N, C-alpha and C positions, 0 to 999 in steps of 0.2 A: 579712485580719488587719492590724491597724494596726501601724506600725513600733514596735518595742520594743528597748530597749537591755539587753543581758545581758552576762555575762562568763563566761569559761571557760578551760580549760587543755587544750592539745593533749596527748593521750596517745600518739598515733602519727601520723606524717606520711608521706605518699608523694607521688609526682608527681601522682597522680590525686585525692588528697583527704586528709581528716583524720578521726581518731577523737578526739572531744573530750568532756570532762566540763564540763557547763554548769549554770547555776543556774536554768534555766527550760525548760519543754517547748516544742518546736516541732514542728508536724505534719510527717509524712512528705510528701515532694514539695514542701515549701515552699522557696523560694529565699531564701538569707540573704546579706547583705552583711557581710563579715568584715574586720576590721582585724587582720592577722597580723603580729605582731612577730617579726622574724628576728634582731634584735640590740637591745640596750637603746635605741639611738638610731635605729632603722630599722624601719619598718612598711610593709606593702603592703596594698592593698585588693583583696580577692578576692571572687568570687561562688561560692556552692556550694549544691547541692541536698541536702536532708536525705533520705538513703537509708533509714535506720532510726533508731529512737529507743527507749531503754529507761529507764523510771523506776527510780531508786535512792533509798534512804532520804535521801541528802544532795543530791539533784538528779537530773540526767539524764546518760546517756551516749548520744552520737549519732555516726552515721557520715555524713560529708559528702563529696559528690563535687564537685570543682571543675568549673565550667562557664565558658564564654567570656562576657564581659560582654554580648555581643550577644544571648545566650540568656536573660539575667537579666530 
């Protein structure tokens, strides 16, 4: 899969991952590079694997599991 840029919104966050609403589908087991905004002027780069994905009429909802950068 070639790199693609998308956008989304975190619905739920935990130490281990995120549930996100996104504008594009991503296959299960795909590793994503995320820019996570934790404040208006602060963002971190995280790597996460798609654990599950479900199509919705307005996009997709996905479960992401954070992984170490060395696993990405």
